[in-house]
C-alpha positions, 0 to 999 in steps of 0.5 A: 297412676299413669306412668310416663315413658320418660321415667324409664329414660331417667339415669337411675332407671336406665342403670337399673334396666341395664342390671336387669338386662345383664342377668341373662348375659351373665348366665350365658357367659357363666354357662360357656365358661367365659370367666374374664367377660363374666367377671367384668360384666358382673362387677359392672352390674353390681356397680349399677346397684350402688349407683342407681339409688345414689343418683336417684336421691342426689338428682331427685329422680325418685320414681315409682317405676324406679322402685319397681324396677329396682326390686325386680332387678335386685331379685333377679341379680341376687338369685342369679348370684346365689345360683352362680355360687352354689353351682361353683361350690356344690358342697355349699348347697349340700351342707345347707340344703335344709336352710335353703329349703326353709328360705325358699318356702319363706320366700314363697310365703312372702310373695303369697302373702302380698298377693293375697292381701294386696292382689299383687307382689309388693316388695319392700327394701328393709335393711335386713334385705339390703344386708342379706343381698350384699352378703350373697355378693360377698359370698360369691366373690370370696368363693374364688379364694376359699369356701365361705361356709359360715358366711353362706349360712349367715346369708341364708339366715339373713334372708329367712329373717328378712322374709319373716320380717316382711310377712309380719309387716304385711300381716300387721300393718298392711301395705307400706312404703317400699323404702321402709327400713325397719319394721318399727317404722311400718306404722308411720309408713302405711299406705292408705286405701287411696294409694291404688298403685302402692306408692305415696308419690312418684318415688324411687 
């Protein structure tokens, strides 16, 4: 499918790109202990995660480019948030080392399954992934007030379950719509062989 440059200029995609661009800047601010600037940019970047999808649906600016960018931005921002959290509170990583290792292995298996079956990374936005992503942000915010040990453990478990769900979907149903919400919708949202770019239409 031919991708038009104009798709990158749509407001939802610009917001997603700004979140992706904010990630390296956040790491620099975090490294140099610029707490005020870091907090301000982190909140703004987090807001784009809410606003890009809202505007895409409300303004009917749903594109395949937006779906892909959103997936990459979510992963980059989510992994960075986990890094900031575990760096600030190393005890959280120490007590959850085994669970973190299991989550990483499942994440690698998730990506490998997509690569082997489809020849490319295929990211889906199930509700489990959405809840897990929101949970890691909440953990980071709460870490400024107390040590969110139980919530961090729950977040790691949610990510593990999300990876298992997605691997199951790939193995049983093959390629599905990236906006799939629940695994039981997978049968109806399977992609046919004619969807060479992995998307039904230009959707975000």
